Steps between C-alpha positions, in 0.01 A plus 500: 500500500557251782861617519384860551260402777771290665749790490246743645404247765860443609575873520182559697546227760875566532424852621258373763748397772718814486197731485331324793819501710555869428139590584494299822834641611433868427128543575233395748329271247427152639570172320134404463410851382729451202338164424149646537542808284693336220223241462209739553636750247594218264147359514345841431730570206450156344122514550455827311563385139309177558199687637509741205546243222353176637297580814320166485824304548474517879148360491624198304754385757434133573522329835818322389665825392402670825639217715837495323516881510418497871774245570745713300394809697551331837844377395591844363390679818707271723790522254506879529474485879800266521718659231451867594563421867815307410642812331504666843705216649748388234670639190313578179723259306444209740124559536453531125706190422315288756155616397590412139527135603134483399592308184659228713191493721281464189706199391464349849122557500473338158714202600276444802201501264665238278638717219809350337731775381738452209859458614602826329251693713623334818864568413418863419318540830794349684748735333281804567450392861876468532527859378255615767706319766818661369345847518349474845792296639490182701455705816147637467553818693765618740263560794178357649307793352644440154423127532135577577495724195647222287237253621220748429638554149509124441139472617416787266655301214286196574188717513600668173524155341148418619379837369655430159345153472155617609523798267589269212183300565283811511660658193413201283160654440521859634628818337799675657289799607228291662741271684734771628210718615341213691827366642648837600169613646458193720867518597460863612197407713691215665801723571270762657375234740858397581592865561205541735605191696866606511418861587686642199356829360398521136495881478627818664848495341721789393524600128825307456325187622216538250754564224674174591171311494417648158841404359473144631148465363586625151830315460435170677123455493374664181806426287663196660225273629253591226757416230558158652127441546464564126779252424317232702242484220760380247789359703547237769488629861830320559669683211350832608639444849843418358497829307411678823833374638660784303355718774794384715782670310281799421404561863857443623642751253232761574556457875876539453463818293219679682516356854877445507442141606813283480453202271573151639830347387331227297261731319670505161553122486140458610373726223681288242357178641147642497529609137637156402215333688246715317653407166491129583134514605393699192695270265353194671149632449569592136644156424195339657270704276702409192485129578125518556448692174690235307298218653176688436591539133563127464186395684263758353276752668323251726797408718447357842594704806867517591609361838559759774874489454464616137246781541759767578285785370245419767724478804304641791176529303393135478 
């Protein structure tokens, strides 16, 4: 079942960049309008089944859950503002690859907090990061405008990493429907404030613009992000973020087919490196679980807590 959610998530988020670029380029829709509507609609859709089946869930949200959800919402709002704007300044392939550096940012955040990663995870991250570099190229943009777009995409990646970590904390005790409704709703409110400050309209668009917003919301928000939010309940945020790296080849191929965007020379080598990096990280985590299971069987049920370097299943959720 996790494989199905991962596949749906990758397909959903991979369509995000091309759909956003196409909508921004062909309609009068603003960047923050896309961020606002995809979160507002997403919150409404996710709230409906929860309100019907378990209406008391929202009244049981604890202060801890609210704080982590609020932090995730702030990070998500700023992530959308940076990433969607970057798609107006640089290529879809470059922006998508750079924003997917969130897994590397997660590792950096965890290292700063004292987490000791297994060497397999670090090697896998390094290989995957090398793939991102190969795709985007050593020259991040061929013009000042493209460089600004690249920097915004990198900032969006860091914010996405923070969103993933905070979401992992909140999802330890919240259902998917409750968390996504709360997070998307607060994110939409924050984006509305940003739009007001920036003077970007949130309505008054032509039918093609609304169609673009609807497509982005369904594919990226309802399918993509919600699938990954569900995976956060059973998988490490670091591993989830590594899976999201598959958004890079997906977005590049979709942009090439539908937007006629020329792929960077190092794209294909980069795709291979990313897939190898993913395999190394997943195998490293699996080996860590197997070693812990063996030790637990020898020690009995009342084993003492593993050191941080061994608790791979809890990376990002400690």
